[in-house]
C-alpha positions in Angstrom: -11.6 -1.3 -2.4 -10.2 -3.8 -5.0 -7.9 -6.6 -4.2 -4.6 -5.2 -2.9 -1.3 -5.7 -5.0 2.3 -4.7 -4.5 1.3 -1.4 -6.2 -1.6 -0.7 -3.9 0.4 1.4 -1.5 0.1 4.1 -4.1 -3.5 4.4 -3.5 -4.4 8.1 -2.1 -6.8 8.5 0.6 -8.6 11.8 1.4 -8.0 12.6 5.0 -9.2 16.1 5.1 -11.6 17.4 2.5 -11.5 21.0 3.4 -7.8 21.3 2.9 -7.7 18.5 0.2 -5.2 16.5 2.1 -4.3 13.0 0.9 -2.1 10.3 2.3 -0.9 7.2 0.6 -1.9 3.8 1.9 1.8 2.8 2.4 2.1 5.8 4.6 -0.6 4.5 6.9 0.7 0.9 6.9 4.3 1.0 6.0 5.3 -2.4 6.9 2.4 -4.2 5.2 3.9 -3.5 1.5 6.7 -5.9 1.2 9.4 -3.3 2.0 10.7 -5.9 4.5 13.1 -8.6 3.3 10.8 -11.3 4.5 8.2 -10.1 1.7 10.7 -9.3 -1.1 10.6 -12.7 -2.7 6.8 -13.1 -2.9 5.5 -12.7 -6.5 1.9 -11.9 -7.6 -0.6 -14.9 -6.9 1.6 -15.8 -3.7 3.9 -18.1 -5.2 7.4 -17.9 -4.4 
């Protein structure tokens, strides 16, 4: 997997091949994608 960015939550992961079911990465780890206020002011490159 590539280095993660703020848009990486949209990556789809195949969870059930037979039924072709996918889940987005942000659904697996919802609090990690900067949806919380403490991460809202961090820009790309880690500078505030």
